[in-house]
Residue, then its C-alpha position, 0 to 999 in steps of 0.5 A: m538486486e541492483r539499486p536504481q539511481t533516482n532523483a526523487p527529493l520527496a521520496r527520499n523523505a518518505m517511508a513506505f509501509v507495506l501491509a502484507g498480513g492478509r490471507g487472501s482466502r479467495l485464492m483457496e489452496l494458494t494461500d493455505r501455507r502462505a500469506k497472499p503477498a507471498v504467493y509466487f508470481g511469474g517464477k521466483s517473484r512474489i506478489i509483494d515484489f510489485a509494491l516493493s519495486n514501485a517504492v524502490n524505483s520511486g526513490i523511497r529508501k525507508i520501507g517497513v513491511a507489516t506481516q501477520y497470517k502465516a508469515h514465514s514464507l514471506i519473511r524468508h523471501l524478504n530476507r533473501g531478496w530485499n537485503f541490499f539496503r544499507p543503514e550507512r546510506n540511511e536506507i532501512f528495510d524492516v519487518f513488523p510482525a504482528s504483536q498484539r500491541v494494543s490489546e492482548d486478545a486482538w491481532y490486526r483488525g484491518t488495514a487501518d488498525a495495522v497502521y494504528q498499532n504501529l504508530d509509535i514505531l513509525k514515528d521513530y523513523d523520522a519520515k516526513y511522508f508515509v506511503i501506505l501500500a497494500g502488499d497484494h496489489i499487482y501494478k506499476m506506479d511512480y510514488e514520487l509523482m503521487l507525493q508531488q501531487h499530494v504536496d501541491s494539493g495541500a491535502d492531509v491524505t492522498i489516495g491512489c485510485l484505479e479507474v474501473p468499469r462502472m458495473e465492475a465497481t460494485r465489489l470494490r471500494r469506490h471513491a467519488c470526487r468533487r470538481d476540486d478532486r477532493i473525495s466526497h464519498s467512499s463506499r463498498s455497498r453494491r448500490i452505485r450512486p450517480p457519477c460525480p461531475a467531471s473535473r475540469t482540471r484533472r483526468w482522474p476517474r469519478w468512480a475509482s477503486m483501490s481494492s476490496i480492502p476490508s473497512s475498519 
């Protein structure tokens, strides 16, 4: 795979941490032998390639992938298809197998816990920004633009959202924003609250969803 050229100063100081341990039980037989991010998409590609390609094309050269459920197929794909990173250029691509680091009887209990259990390792990567990504999302995004907005806003955390029709949002995590684009409410309940006032400065949706990620 050819390494794209990029001028992305913020992304060069960032690390992408891709959460790729989910089973995806709603896919039934497709995930009997592999994790959802390892499911084939359009031939030889896998679902996780979307998040990884977004990171590389955004200029991020430090990437970690956290695995858990039936990870052999996924790890094999990562070793064969994403082996072009060069340490001498300060490029890193590491796999983080689930290892029950906090408790002897607990694997990752959700997305936030996967990050928490690897905090000590992540701190060693000397990254100024961390971009936490889901390995089972199919989309195209420039993370450098998101990092720039994050820095400009002065926020502690920035969440990427996707606008969805109001009635379809009942099955997903939703975020409501104030006029200054700060998140004022987050919910996964099936009850839809009244929409928030529209922002005068941005065109981001009032109700947005990331995915049906289990809350921790």
